[in-house]
N, CA, C and O atoms as a Maestro MAE file, in Angstrom:
{
 s_m_m2io_version
 :::
 2.0.0
}

f_m_ct {
 s_m_title
 :::
 protein
 m_atom[248] {
  # First column is atom index #
  i_m_mmod_type
  r_m_x_coord
  r_m_y_coord
  r_m_z_coord
  i_m_residue_number
  s_m_chain_name
  s_m_pdb_residue_name
  s_m_pdb_atom_name
  i_m_atomic_number
  :::
  1 25 -23.342 35.412 -49.748 1 A "MET " " N  " 7
  2 3 -22.925 35.406 -48.394 1 A "MET " " CA " 6
  3 2 -24.106 35.199 -47.619 1 A "MET " " C  " 6
  4 15 -25.239 35.595 -47.893 1 A "MET " " O  " 8
  5 25 -23.644 34.380 -46.381 2 A "ALA " " N  " 7
  6 3 -25.110 34.011 -45.428 2 A "ALA " " CA " 6
  7 2 -25.196 35.081 -44.574 2 A "ALA " " C  " 6
  8 15 -24.181 35.607 -44.115 2 A "ALA " " O  " 8
  9 25 -26.354 35.473 -44.302 3 A "LEU " " N  " 7
  10 3 -26.816 36.561 -43.271 3 A "LEU " " CA " 6
  11 2 -26.594 36.119 -41.711 3 A "LEU " " C  " 6
  12 15 -26.624 34.981 -41.244 3 A "LEU " " O  " 8
  13 25 -26.383 37.256 -41.103 4 A "SER " " N  " 7
  14 3 -26.310 36.868 -39.751 4 A "SER " " CA " 6
  15 2 -27.425 36.621 -39.269 4 A "SER " " C  " 6
  16 15 -28.445 36.740 -39.948 4 A "SER " " O  " 8
  17 25 -27.443 36.196 -37.893 5 A "ARG " " N  " 7
  18 3 -28.817 35.851 -36.983 5 A "ARG " " CA " 6
  19 2 -29.424 37.263 -37.159 5 A "ARG " " C  " 6
  20 15 -30.505 37.359 -37.740 5 A "ARG " " O  " 8
  21 25 -28.699 38.530 -36.623 6 A "SER " " N  " 7
  22 3 -29.537 39.960 -36.601 6 A "SER " " CA " 6
  23 2 -29.969 40.244 -37.768 6 A "SER " " C  " 6
  24 15 -31.013 40.886 -37.887 6 A "SER " " O  " 8
  25 25 -29.237 39.814 -38.874 7 A "GLU " " N  " 7
  26 3 -30.039 40.566 -40.155 7 A "GLU " " CA " 6
  27 2 -31.307 39.677 -40.534 7 A "GLU " " C  " 6
  28 15 -32.286 40.139 -41.121 7 A "GLU " " O  " 8
  29 25 -31.173 38.284 -40.114 8 A "ILE " " N  " 7
  30 3 -32.519 37.558 -40.377 8 A "ILE " " CA " 6
  31 2 -33.380 38.068 -39.425 8 A "ILE " " C  " 6
  32 15 -34.493 38.363 -39.859 8 A "ILE " " O  " 8
  33 25 -33.176 38.257 -38.226 9 A "VAL " " N  " 7
  34 3 -34.205 38.852 -37.477 9 A "VAL " " CA " 6
  35 2 -34.747 40.223 -37.846 9 A "VAL " " C  " 6
  36 15 -35.936 40.506 -37.707 9 A "VAL " " O  " 8
  37 25 -33.871 41.031 -38.302 10 A "ALA " " N  " 7
  38 3 -34.270 42.548 -38.617 10 A "ALA " " CA " 6
  39 2 -35.067 42.278 -39.866 10 A "ALA " " C  " 6
  40 15 -36.075 42.971 -39.999 10 A "ALA " " O  " 8
  41 25 -34.800 41.407 -40.793 11 A "ARG " " N  " 7
  42 3 -35.593 41.281 -42.231 11 A "ARG " " CA " 6
  43 2 -37.191 40.784 -41.781 11 A "ARG " " C  " 6
  44 15 -38.261 41.281 -42.135 11 A "ARG " " O  " 8
  45 25 -36.953 39.690 -40.927 12 A "SER " " N  " 7
  46 3 -38.345 38.941 -40.542 12 A "SER " " CA " 6
  47 2 -39.244 40.195 -39.703 12 A "SER " " C  " 6
  48 15 -40.455 40.339 -39.869 12 A "SER " " O  " 8
  49 25 -38.531 40.936 -38.912 13 A "ASP " " N  " 7
  50 3 -39.260 41.680 -38.077 13 A "ASP " " CA " 6
  51 2 -39.787 43.017 -39.159 13 A "ASP " " C  " 6
  52 15 -40.809 43.541 -38.715 13 A "ASP " " O  " 8
  53 25 -39.403 43.506 -40.167 14 A "ALA " " N  " 7
  54 3 -39.473 44.415 -40.924 14 A "ALA " " CA " 6
  55 2 -40.758 43.935 -42.099 14 A "ALA " " C  " 6
  56 15 -41.539 44.704 -42.660 14 A "ALA " " O  " 8
  57 25 -40.692 42.664 -42.226 15 A "LYS " " N  " 7
  58 3 -41.690 41.885 -43.040 15 A "LYS " " CA " 6
  59 2 -43.064 42.032 -42.362 15 A "LYS " " C  " 6
  60 15 -44.132 42.313 -42.906 15 A "LYS " " O  " 8
  61 25 -42.830 41.797 -41.132 16 A "LYS " " N  " 7
  62 3 -44.034 41.556 -40.058 16 A "LYS " " CA " 6
  63 2 -44.392 42.960 -39.634 16 A "LYS " " C  " 6
  64 15 -45.254 43.032 -38.758 16 A "LYS " " O  " 8
  65 25 -43.904 44.054 -40.079 17 A "GLY " " N  " 7
  66 3 -44.091 45.497 -39.656 17 A "GLY " " CA " 6
  67 2 -44.030 45.684 -38.211 17 A "GLY " " C  " 6
  68 15 -44.828 46.365 -37.566 17 A "GLY " " O  " 8
  69 25 -42.924 44.967 -37.687 18 A "MET " " N  " 7
  70 3 -42.512 45.106 -36.361 18 A "MET " " CA " 6
  71 2 -41.385 45.788 -36.172 18 A "MET " " C  " 6
  72 15 -40.598 45.845 -37.118 18 A "MET " " O  " 8
  73 25 -41.057 46.453 -34.918 19 A "GLN " " N  " 7
  74 3 -39.934 47.207 -34.444 19 A "GLN " " CA " 6
  75 2 -39.630 47.002 -32.927 19 A "GLN " " C  " 6
  76 15 -40.501 46.884 -32.065 19 A "GLN " " O  " 8
  77 25 -38.498 46.980 -32.746 20 A "ALA " " N  " 7
  78 3 -38.191 46.713 -31.185 20 A "ALA " " CA " 6
  79 2 -37.899 48.218 -30.702 20 A "ALA " " C  " 6
  80 15 -37.202 49.096 -31.211 20 A "ALA " " O  " 8
  81 25 -38.646 48.200 -29.594 21 A "LYS " " N  " 7
  82 3 -38.224 49.615 -29.006 21 A "LYS " " CA " 6
  83 2 -37.849 49.256 -27.333 21 A "LYS " " C  " 6
  84 15 -38.226 48.242 -26.746 21 A "LYS " " O  " 8
  85 25 -37.187 50.131 -26.869 22 A "THR " " N  " 7
  86 3 -36.872 49.968 -25.551 22 A "THR " " CA " 6
  87 2 -36.893 51.225 -24.652 22 A "THR " " C  " 6
  88 15 -36.177 52.183 -24.943 22 A "THR " " O  " 8
  89 25 -37.675 51.243 -23.597 23 A "TYR " " N  " 7
  90 3 -38.210 52.132 -22.829 23 A "TYR " " CA " 6
  91 2 -37.455 51.849 -21.204 23 A "TYR " " C  " 6
  92 15 -37.252 50.786 -20.617 23 A "TYR " " O  " 8
  93 25 -37.145 53.338 -20.780 24 A "LYS " " N  " 7
  94 3 -36.753 53.325 -19.243 24 A "LYS " " CA " 6
  95 2 -38.200 53.280 -18.650 24 A "LYS " " C  " 6
  96 15 -38.979 54.170 -18.994 24 A "LYS " " O  " 8
  97 25 -38.689 52.131 -17.627 25 A "LEU " " N  " 7
  98 3 -39.759 52.493 -16.991 25 A "LEU " " CA " 6
  99 2 -39.501 52.083 -15.471 25 A "LEU " " C  " 6
  100 15 -38.635 51.259 -15.177 25 A "LEU " " O  " 8
  101 25 -40.308 52.712 -14.528 26 A "PRO " " N  " 7
  102 3 -40.138 52.321 -13.080 26 A "PRO " " CA " 6
  103 2 -40.199 50.402 -13.001 26 A "PRO " " C  " 6
  104 15 -40.837 49.626 -13.713 26 A "PRO " " O  " 8
  105 25 -39.294 50.134 -11.880 27 A "GLN " " N  " 7
  106 3 -39.191 48.678 -11.848 27 A "GLN " " CA " 6
  107 2 -40.772 48.054 -11.535 27 A "GLN " " C  " 6
  108 15 -41.270 47.023 -11.987 27 A "GLN " " O  " 8
  109 25 -41.318 48.975 -10.679 28 A "ALA " " N  " 7
  110 3 -42.824 48.642 -10.229 28 A "ALA " " CA " 6
  111 2 -43.570 48.339 -11.302 28 A "ALA " " C  " 6
  112 15 -44.292 47.343 -11.255 28 A "ALA " " O  " 8
  113 25 -43.523 49.133 -12.427 29 A "LEU " " N  " 7
  114 3 -44.472 49.086 -13.427 29 A "LEU " " CA " 6
  115 2 -44.319 47.781 -14.371 29 A "LEU " " C  " 6
  116 15 -45.199 47.036 -14.803 29 A "LEU " " O  " 8
  117 25 -42.691 47.740 -14.580 30 A "VAL " " N  " 7
  118 3 -42.104 46.578 -15.302 30 A "VAL " " CA " 6
  119 2 -42.627 45.334 -14.631 30 A "VAL " " C  " 6
  120 15 -43.043 44.402 -15.320 30 A "VAL " " O  " 8
  121 25 -42.622 45.283 -13.340 31 A "ALA " " N  " 7
  122 3 -43.136 44.052 -12.654 31 A "ALA " " CA " 6
  123 2 -44.376 43.780 -12.706 31 A "ALA " " C  " 6
  124 15 -44.742 42.606 -12.670 31 A "ALA " " O  " 8
  125 25 -45.378 44.943 -12.813 32 A "GLU " " N  " 7
  126 3 -46.570 44.678 -12.765 32 A "GLU " " CA " 6
  127 2 -47.025 44.059 -14.415 32 A "GLU " " C  " 6
  128 15 -47.734 43.070 -14.605 32 A "GLU " " O  " 8
  129 25 -46.470 44.842 -15.381 33 A "ILE " " N  " 7
  130 3 -46.779 44.276 -16.512 33 A "ILE " " CA " 6
  131 2 -46.419 42.808 -16.745 33 A "ILE " " C  " 6
  132 15 -47.239 42.036 -17.243 33 A "ILE " " O  " 8
  133 25 -45.221 42.437 -16.393 34 A "GLU " " N  " 7
  134 3 -44.981 41.093 -16.191 34 A "GLU " " CA " 6
  135 2 -46.220 40.293 -15.431 34 A "GLU " " C  " 6
  136 15 -46.775 39.324 -15.949 34 A "GLU " " O  " 8
  137 25 -46.464 40.656 -14.551 35 A "LEU " " N  " 7
  138 3 -47.295 39.910 -13.754 35 A "LEU " " CA " 6
  139 2 -48.762 39.728 -14.641 35 A "LEU " " C  " 6
  140 15 -49.224 38.636 -14.971 35 A "LEU " " O  " 8
  141 25 -49.288 40.870 -14.900 36 A "LEU " " N  " 7
  142 3 -50.285 40.764 -15.721 36 A "LEU " " CA " 6
  143 2 -50.410 40.280 -17.005 36 A "LEU " " C  " 6
  144 15 -51.508 40.042 -17.507 36 A "LEU " " O  " 8
  145 25 -49.306 40.110 -17.597 37 A "ALA " " N  " 7
  146 3 -49.186 39.383 -18.806 37 A "ALA " " CA " 6
  147 2 -49.060 38.060 -18.561 37 A "ALA " " C  " 6
  148 15 -49.619 37.319 -19.370 37 A "ALA " " O  " 8
  149 25 -48.438 37.533 -17.601 38 A "LYS " " N  " 7
  150 3 -48.578 36.058 -16.979 38 A "LYS " " CA " 6
  151 2 -50.040 35.707 -16.654 38 A "LYS " " C  " 6
  152 15 -50.677 34.789 -17.171 38 A "LYS " " O  " 8
  153 25 -50.416 36.443 -15.859 39 A "GLN " " N  " 7
  154 3 -51.750 36.237 -15.430 39 A "GLN " " CA " 6
  155 2 -52.956 36.088 -16.846 39 A "GLN " " C  " 6
  156 15 -53.744 35.147 -16.933 39 A "GLN " " O  " 8
  157 25 -52.896 36.840 -17.515 40 A "CYS " " N  " 7
  158 3 -53.876 36.819 -18.674 40 A "CYS " " CA " 6
  159 2 -53.212 35.690 -19.787 40 A "CYS " " C  " 6
  160 15 -53.891 35.303 -20.738 40 A "CYS " " O  " 8
  161 25 -52.029 35.283 -19.598 41 A "GLY " " N  " 7
  162 3 -51.684 34.478 -20.826 41 A "GLY " " CA " 6
  163 2 -51.269 34.933 -21.957 41 A "GLY " " C  " 6
  164 15 -51.317 34.192 -22.939 41 A "GLY " " O  " 8
  165 25 -50.806 36.154 -22.059 42 A "ILE " " N  " 7
  166 3 -50.561 37.098 -23.373 42 A "ILE " " CA " 6
  167 2 -49.098 37.633 -23.162 42 A "ILE " " C  " 6
  168 15 -48.612 37.938 -22.073 42 A "ILE " " O  " 8
  169 25 -48.507 37.693 -24.329 43 A "SER " " N  " 7
  170 3 -47.230 38.582 -24.283 43 A "SER " " CA " 6
  171 2 -47.129 39.924 -23.479 43 A "SER " " C  " 6
  172 15 -48.164 40.530 -23.200 43 A "SER " " O  " 8
  173 25 -46.219 40.276 -23.199 44 A "GLN " " N  " 7
  174 3 -45.860 41.619 -22.499 44 A "GLN " " CA " 6
  175 2 -46.324 42.764 -23.828 44 A "GLN " " C  " 6
  176 15 -47.069 43.727 -23.647 44 A "GLN " " O  " 8
  177 25 -45.794 42.453 -24.945 45 A "GLY " " N  " 7
  178 3 -46.108 43.445 -25.824 45 A "GLY " " CA " 6
  179 2 -47.411 43.557 -26.414 45 A "GLY " " C  " 6
  180 15 -47.814 44.516 -27.071 45 A "GLY " " O  " 8
  181 25 -48.165 42.308 -26.080 46 A "LEU " " N  " 7
  182 3 -49.818 42.480 -26.549 46 A "LEU " " CA " 6
  183 2 -50.428 43.078 -25.353 46 A "LEU " " C  " 6
  184 15 -51.352 43.853 -25.599 46 A "LEU " " O  " 8
  185 25 -50.143 42.910 -24.171 47 A "LEU " " N  " 7
  186 3 -50.482 43.748 -23.180 47 A "LEU " " CA " 6
  187 2 -50.358 45.301 -23.256 47 A "LEU " " C  " 6
  188 15 -51.263 46.067 -22.923 47 A "LEU " " O  " 8
  189 25 -49.325 45.624 -23.658 48 A "ILE " " N  " 7
  190 3 -49.062 47.103 -23.742 48 A "ILE " " CA " 6
  191 2 -49.729 47.767 -25.118 48 A "ILE " " C  " 6
  192 15 -50.095 48.942 -25.163 48 A "ILE " " O  " 8
  193 25 -49.819 46.948 -26.100 49 A "ALA " " N  " 7
  194 3 -50.859 47.149 -27.377 49 A "ALA " " CA " 6
  195 2 -52.158 47.402 -26.743 49 A "ALA " " C  " 6
  196 15 -52.839 48.383 -27.042 49 A "ALA " " O  " 8
  197 25 -52.537 46.458 -25.800 50 A "GLN " " N  " 7
  198 3 -54.140 46.504 -25.878 50 A "GLN " " CA " 6
  199 2 -54.165 47.771 -24.719 50 A "GLN " " C  " 6
  200 15 -55.102 48.566 -24.799 50 A "GLN " " O  " 8
  201 25 -53.393 47.912 -23.911 51 A "ALA " " N  " 7
  202 3 -53.387 49.222 -23.143 51 A "ALA " " CA " 6
  203 2 -53.439 50.519 -23.875 51 A "ALA " " C  " 6
  204 15 -54.162 51.459 -23.546 51 A "ALA " " O  " 8
  205 25 -52.585 50.504 -24.937 52 A "VAL " " N  " 7
  206 3 -52.285 51.737 -25.732 52 A "VAL " " CA " 6
  207 2 -53.948 51.992 -26.265 52 A "VAL " " C  " 6
  208 15 -54.665 52.968 -26.043 52 A "VAL " " O  " 8
  209 25 -54.233 50.832 -26.985 53 A "GLU " " N  " 7
  210 3 -55.676 50.607 -27.496 53 A "GLU " " CA " 6
  211 2 -56.988 51.482 -26.766 53 A "GLU " " C  " 6
  212 15 -57.721 52.372 -27.199 53 A "GLU " " O  " 8
  213 25 -56.904 50.785 -25.470 54 A "LEU " " N  " 7
  214 3 -57.627 51.042 -24.468 54 A "LEU " " CA " 6
  215 2 -57.544 52.771 -24.108 54 A "LEU " " C  " 6
  216 15 -58.517 53.493 -23.893 54 A "LEU " " O  " 8
  217 25 -56.342 53.114 -24.111 55 A "PHE " " N  " 7
  218 3 -56.084 54.604 -24.036 55 A "PHE " " CA " 6
  219 2 -56.492 55.452 -25.091 55 A "PHE " " C  " 6
  220 15 -57.050 56.539 -24.942 55 A "PHE " " O  " 8
  221 25 -56.209 54.942 -26.105 56 A "LYS " " N  " 7
  222 3 -56.886 55.765 -27.362 56 A "LYS " " CA " 6
  223 2 -58.366 55.867 -27.548 56 A "LYS " " C  " 6
  224 15 -58.952 56.802 -28.094 56 A "LYS " " O  " 8
  225 25 -58.851 54.889 -27.074 57 A "GLN " " N  " 7
  226 3 -60.345 54.767 -27.175 57 A "GLN " " CA " 6
  227 2 -61.237 55.773 -25.900 57 A "GLN " " C  " 6
  228 15 -62.411 56.131 -25.992 57 A "GLN " " O  " 8
  229 25 -60.334 56.058 -24.802 58 A "SER " " N  " 7
  230 3 -60.835 56.720 -23.790 58 A "SER " " CA " 6
  231 2 -60.426 58.246 -24.019 58 A "SER " " C  " 6
  232 15 -60.970 59.061 -23.273 58 A "SER " " O  " 8
  233 25 -59.678 58.638 -24.812 59 A "GLN " " N  " 7
  234 3 -59.253 59.873 -25.154 59 A "GLN " " CA " 6
  235 2 -60.488 60.366 -26.287 59 A "GLN " " C  " 6
  236 15 -60.740 61.558 -26.461 59 A "GLN " " O  " 8
  237 25 -61.087 59.446 -26.895 60 A "LYS " " N  " 7
  238 3 -61.888 59.963 -28.193 60 A "LYS " " CA " 6
  239 2 -63.026 60.787 -27.545 60 A "LYS " " C  " 6
  240 15 -63.519 61.811 -28.017 60 A "LYS " " O  " 8
  241 25 -63.426 60.063 -26.173 61 A "GLY " " N  " 7
  242 3 -64.818 60.658 -25.531 61 A "GLY " " CA " 6
  243 2 -64.396 62.070 -24.649 61 A "GLY " " C  " 6
  244 15 -65.130 62.859 -24.054 61 A "GLY " " O  " 8
  245 25 -63.132 62.058 -24.791 62 A "ALA " " N  " 7
  246 3 -62.577 63.425 -23.474 62 A "ALA " " CA " 6
  247 2 -62.771 64.661 -24.328 62 A "ALA " " C  " 6
  248 15 -62.527 65.775 -23.865 62 A "ALA " " O  " 8
  :::
 }
 m_bond[247] {
  # First column is bond index #
  i_m_from
  i_m_to
  i_m_order
  :::
  1 1 2 1
  2 2 3 1
  3 3 4 2
  4 3 5 1
  5 5 6 1
  6 6 7 1
  7 7 8 2
  8 7 9 1
  9 9 10 1
  10 10 11 1
  11 11 12 2
  12 11 13 1
  13 13 14 1
  14 14 15 1
  15 15 16 2
  16 15 17 1
  17 17 18 1
  18 18 19 1
  19 19 20 2
  20 19 21 1
  21 21 22 1
  22 22 23 1
  23 23 24 2
  24 23 25 1
  25 25 26 1
  26 26 27 1
  27 27 28 2
  28 27 29 1
  29 29 30 1
  30 30 31 1
  31 31 32 2
  32 31 33 1
  33 33 34 1
  34 34 35 1
  35 35 36 2
  36 35 37 1
  37 37 38 1
  38 38 39 1
  39 39 40 2
  40 39 41 1
  41 41 42 1
  42 42 43 1
  43 43 44 2
  44 43 45 1
  45 45 46 1
  46 46 47 1
  47 47 48 2
  48 47 49 1
  49 49 50 1
  50 50 51 1
  51 51 52 2
  52 51 53 1
  53 53 54 1
  54 54 55 1
  55 55 56 2
  56 55 57 1
  57 57 58 1
  58 58 59 1
  59 59 60 2
  60 59 61 1
  61 61 62 1
  62 62 63 1
  63 63 64 2
  64 63 65 1
  65 65 66 1
  66 66 67 1
  67 67 68 2
  68 67 69 1
  69 69 70 1
  70 70 71 1
  71 71 72 2
  72 71 73 1
  73 73 74 1
  74 74 75 1
  75 75 76 2
  76 75 77 1
  77 77 78 1
  78 78 79 1
  79 79 80 2
  80 79 81 1
  81 81 82 1
  82 82 83 1
  83 83 84 2
  84 83 85 1
  85 85 86 1
  86 86 87 1
  87 87 88 2
  88 87 89 1
  89 89 90 1
  90 90 91 1
  91 91 92 2
  92 91 93 1
  93 93 94 1
  94 94 95 1
  95 95 96 2
  96 95 97 1
  97 97 98 1
  98 98 99 1
  99 99 100 2
  100 99 101 1
  101 101 102 1
  102 102 103 1
  103 103 104 2
  104 103 105 1
  105 105 106 1
  106 106 107 1
  107 107 108 2
  108 107 109 1
  109 109 110 1
  110 110 111 1
  111 111 112 2
  112 111 113 1
  113 113 114 1
  114 114 115 1
  115 115 116 2
  116 115 117 1
  117 117 118 1
  118 118 119 1
  119 119 120 2
  120 119 121 1
  121 121 122 1
  122 122 123 1
  123 123 124 2
  124 123 125 1
  125 125 126 1
  126 126 127 1
  127 127 128 2
  128 127 129 1
  129 129 130 1
  130 130 131 1
  131 131 132 2
  132 131 133 1
  133 133 134 1
  134 134 135 1
  135 135 136 2
  136 135 137 1
  137 137 138 1
  138 138 139 1
  139 139 140 2
  140 139 141 1
  141 141 142 1
  142 142 143 1
  143 143 144 2
  144 143 145 1
  145 145 146 1
  146 146 147 1
  147 147 148 2
  148 147 149 1
  149 149 150 1
  150 150 151 1
  151 151 152 2
  152 151 153 1
  153 153 154 1
  154 154 155 1
  155 155 156 2
  156 155 157 1
  157 157 158 1
  158 158 159 1
  159 159 160 2
  160 159 161 1
  161 161 162 1
  162 162 163 1
  163 163 164 2
  164 163 165 1
  165 165 166 1
  166 166 167 1
  167 167 168 2
  168 167 169 1
  169 169 170 1
  170 170 171 1
  171 171 172 2
  172 171 173 1
  173 173 174 1
  174 174 175 1
  175 175 176 2
  176 175 177 1
  177 177 178 1
  178 178 179 1
  179 179 180 2
  180 179 181 1
  181 181 182 1
  182 182 183 1
  183 183 184 2
  184 183 185 1
  185 185 186 1
  186 186 187 1
  187 187 188 2
  188 187 189 1
  189 189 190 1
  190 190 191 1
  191 191 192 2
  192 191 193 1
  193 193 194 1
  194 194 195 1
  195 195 196 2
  196 195 197 1
  197 197 198 1
  198 198 199 1
  199 199 200 2
  200 199 201 1
  201 201 202 1
  202 202 203 1
  203 203 204 2
  204 203 205 1
  205 205 206 1
  206 206 207 1
  207 207 208 2
  208 207 209 1
  209 209 210 1
  210 210 211 1
  211 211 212 2
  212 211 213 1
  213 213 214 1
  214 214 215 1
  215 215 216 2
  216 215 217 1
  217 217 218 1
  218 218 219 1
  219 219 220 2
  220 219 221 1
  221 221 222 1
  222 222 223 1
  223 223 224 2
  224 223 225 1
  225 225 226 1
  226 226 227 1
  227 227 228 2
  228 227 229 1
  229 229 230 1
  230 230 231 1
  231 231 232 2
  232 231 233 1
  233 233 234 1
  234 234 235 1
  235 235 236 2
  236 235 237 1
  237 237 238 1
  238 238 239 1
  239 239 240 2
  240 239 241 1
  241 241 242 1
  242 242 243 1
  243 243 244 2
  244 243 245 1
  245 245 246 1
  246 246 247 1
  247 247 248 2
  :::
 }
}
């Protein structure tokens, strides 16, 4: 039986170790994420990943 599009995407994401997440954020923050990602030429997901990494590093010295 052929796989549906969502099943194909789910398998692909699992294979890559990716997981979709949905968060409720203030509209101003979402707009800022969109703008920064566009200005930097990176995806919003990558921008958030980099922000989390910087946060982790800042907490090591705290």
